[in-house]
C-alpha positions as CSV (number, residue, x, y, z in Angstrom):
1,M,0.0,0.3,0.0
2,L,2.9,2.6,0.8
3,E,4.1,1.6,-2.9
4,S,1.8,4.1,-4.2
5,Y,3.5,7.2,-2.4
6,Y,6.9,6.3,-3.3
7,P,7.0,9.1,-6.2
8,I,5.6,11.7,-3.8
9,A,8.8,10.9,-1.5
10,I,10.9,10.8,-4.4
11,L,9.4,14.5,-5.5
12,I,9.9,15.8,-2.1
13,G,13.7,14.6,-1.7
14,I,14.6,16.0,-5.3
15,T,12.8,19.1,-4.2
16,F,14.8,19.1,-0.7
17,A,18.0,18.4,-2.2
18,L,17.7,21.2,-5.2
19,G,16.7,23.6,-2.4
20,V,20.0,22.8,-0.6
21,L,22.2,22.8,-3.3
22,V,21.4,26.0,-4.8
23,T,21.6,27.4,-1.6
24,V,24.9,25.9,-1.0
25,L,26.0,27.2,-4.5
26,G,24.8,30.5,-3.9
27,H,26.5,30.8,-0.6
28,L,30.2,29.6,-2.4
29,F,30.0,31.6,-5.8
30,G,28.0,34.4,-4.8
31,P,29.5,38.0,-4.0
32,R,30.7,38.7,-0.4
33,R,32.2,41.9,-0.6
34,P,29.4,44.5,0.9
35,T,30.7,47.8,0.8
36,E,28.5,51.1,1.9
37,R,27.7,52.2,-1.5
38,K,26.3,48.4,-2.7
39,G,24.2,48.7,0.6
40,A,22.5,52.2,0.0
41,P,19.1,52.5,-1.2
42,Y,18.3,54.1,-4.3
43,E,15.2,54.6,-6.7
44,S,16.1,55.5,-10.3
45,G,19.9,56.5,-9.2
46,M,18.8,58.9,-6.8
47,M,19.0,58.9,-3.1
48,P,15.4,58.9,-1.6
49,Y,13.8,61.4,0.5
50,G,13.0,60.1,3.8
51,P,12.7,56.3,5.0
52,G,12.9,53.9,2.1
53,T,9.9,51.8,3.2
54,R,6.5,53.1,4.2
55,Q,4.0,51.8,6.4
56,M,1.2,49.9,5.1
57,P,-2.2,49.9,6.8
58,I,-3.1,46.9,8.9
59,R,-6.5,46.9,7.3
60,F,-4.5,45.7,4.0
61,Y,-3.2,42.8,5.6
62,L,-6.4,42.0,7.5
63,V,-8.4,41.9,4.0
64,A,-5.4,39.9,2.5
65,V,-5.9,37.0,5.2
66,L,-9.7,37.0,5.3
67,F,-9.5,36.8,1.5
68,I,-7.1,34.0,1.7
69,L,-9.0,32.1,4.7
70,F,-12.6,32.5,3.0
71,D,-11.0,31.5,-0.4
72,I,-9.2,28.3,0.8
73,E,-12.4,27.2,2.7
74,V,-14.4,27.5,-0.3
75,I,-11.9,24.8,-2.2
76,F,-13.1,22.5,0.5
77,L,-16.5,22.3,-1.4
78,F,-15.2,21.2,-4.5
79,P,-14.3,17.7,-3.2
80,W,-17.5,17.2,-1.4
81,A,-19.2,18.0,-4.9
82,V,-17.4,15.3,-6.1
83,V,-18.5,12.5,-3.7
84,Y,-21.6,14.1,-2.9
85,R,-24.1,11.3,-4.0
86,D,-21.7,8.8,-1.9
87,L,-21.6,10.5,1.2
88,G,-25.5,10.7,1.3
89,V,-27.4,12.7,3.9
90,F,-24.7,12.3,6.2
91,G,-22.6,14.5,4.1
92,V,-25.0,17.0,3.6
93,I,-25.5,17.1,7.2
94,E,-21.5,17.7,7.7
95,M,-20.9,20.0,4.9
96,A,-24.2,22.4,6.3
97,I,-22.0,22.2,10.1
98,F,-19.0,23.4,7.8
99,V,-21.2,26.2,6.2
100,F,-22.5,27.1,9.3
101,I,-19.1,27.4,10.8
102,L,-18.1,29.7,7.8
103,L,-20.9,31.6,8.3
104,V,-20.2,32.4,11.4
105,G,-17.0,33.6,10.9
106,F,-17.8,35.6,8.1
107,V,-20.6,37.2,10.2
108,Y,-18.1,38.1,12.9
109,A,-15.8,39.8,10.6
110,L,-18.3,41.7,9.3
111,K,-19.5,42.6,12.7
112,K,-15.9,44.0,13.6
113,G,-15.7,45.9,10.3
114,A,-13.1,44.0,8.7
115,F,-14.5,44.4,5.2
116,E,-14.8,48.2,5.5
117,W,-12.1,49.9,3.7
118,E,-11.4,53.4,4.9
């Protein structure tokens, strides 16, 4: 039974080995002579006015995380839809519970004002 997982294990091993190889080669052959001029921030060849980074409002990150969260949870609906007939009433009840929990989270985020952009 575990023989069917061998290709996945080989793929993970090759991926890990390739990541280690690229990191080691970059460390061995990469440039290592940092100077103040190389480390200076630039934009279009000119020194920037003020700090090189600007602060982003936390609301941007909150909306992005909520989008990813709800997007991933919607993905769980597709496998359920494929085996819908095989699951019967049990599958419908389980999916109703799942959607209800998802709806409670959505309403909570809505009440907290997470979807309001200023």
